[in-house]
C-alpha positions as CSV (number, residue, x, y, z in Angstrom):
1,M,38.1,102.5,111.7
2,S,41.7,101.5,112.3
3,F,44.3,103.5,110.6
4,A,47.0,101.6,112.4
5,N,46.9,99.0,109.6
6,V,47.3,101.6,106.9
7,Y,50.1,103.8,108.2
8,E,53.2,103.6,110.4
9,E,52.9,104.9,113.9
10,Q,55.9,107.2,113.3
11,A,54.1,108.8,110.4
12,I,51.0,109.4,112.5
13,E,53.1,111.0,115.3
14,A,54.9,113.2,112.9
15,C,51.6,114.3,111.3
16,I,50.1,115.0,114.7
17,D,53.1,117.2,115.6
18,E,52.9,119.1,112.3
19,L,49.1,119.7,112.7
20,G,49.7,120.9,116.2
21,E,52.2,123.4,114.9
22,A,49.8,124.6,112.2
23,L,47.0,125.0,114.8
24,R,49.2,127.0,117.1
25,G,49.6,129.4,114.1
26,L,45.8,129.9,114.1
27,A,45.7,130.8,117.8
28,D,44.1,134.2,117.0
29,F,40.9,132.5,115.9
30,A,38.1,131.7,118.4
31,P,37.8,128.0,119.2
32,A,34.4,127.9,117.7
33,V,35.7,129.2,114.4
34,L,38.5,126.6,114.4
35,A,36.0,123.9,115.2
36,L,33.8,124.8,112.2
37,A,36.8,125.0,109.9
38,L,38.2,121.7,111.1
39,R,34.7,120.1,110.6
40,V,34.8,121.2,106.9
41,H,38.2,119.6,106.5
42,L,37.3,116.4,108.4
43,E,34.2,116.0,106.2
44,A,36.4,116.3,103.1
45,L,39.0,113.9,104.4
46,L,36.4,111.3,105.4
47,Q,34.7,111.6,102.0
48,A,38.1,111.1,100.3
49,L,38.6,107.9,102.4
50,L,35.2,106.7,101.2
51,D,35.8,107.7,97.6
52,T,39.1,105.8,97.5
53,Q,37.6,102.9,99.3
54,V,40.1,103.1,102.2
55,C,37.2,102.6,104.5
56,T,33.5,101.8,104.4
57,P,30.5,104.0,105.4
58,A,30.1,101.7,108.4
59,E,33.7,102.3,109.5
60,V,33.2,106.1,109.1
61,R,30.1,105.9,111.3
62,A,32.0,103.9,113.9
63,Y,34.8,106.4,113.8
64,L,32.5,109.3,114.3
65,K,30.7,107.6,117.2
66,E,34.0,107.0,118.9
67,L,35.0,110.6,118.3
68,E,31.8,111.7,119.9
69,R,32.2,109.4,122.8
70,E,35.8,110.7,123.5
71,A,34.9,114.4,122.9
72,L,31.9,114.2,125.3
73,Q,33.6,111.8,127.7
74,Y,30.9,109.2,127.5
75,E,31.5,105.8,129.1
76,K,32.0,102.9,126.7
77,P,28.8,101.0,126.2
């Protein structure tokens, strides 16, 4: 799923910075707790993208496969 076509790169960078600041404010929580909470929010965000037809189910699957590959440092097939 390519968000580059939907949003400006500057907006993405600004959002990443703000999310980073917000996450630093949650430093007292264990990483596992943060991971579970972020999963809940990611699920809701992806569902909203599907509901508003910003992307297709196939694009969400591809996005999640890429996320898994990057998180687990798999080689690209």
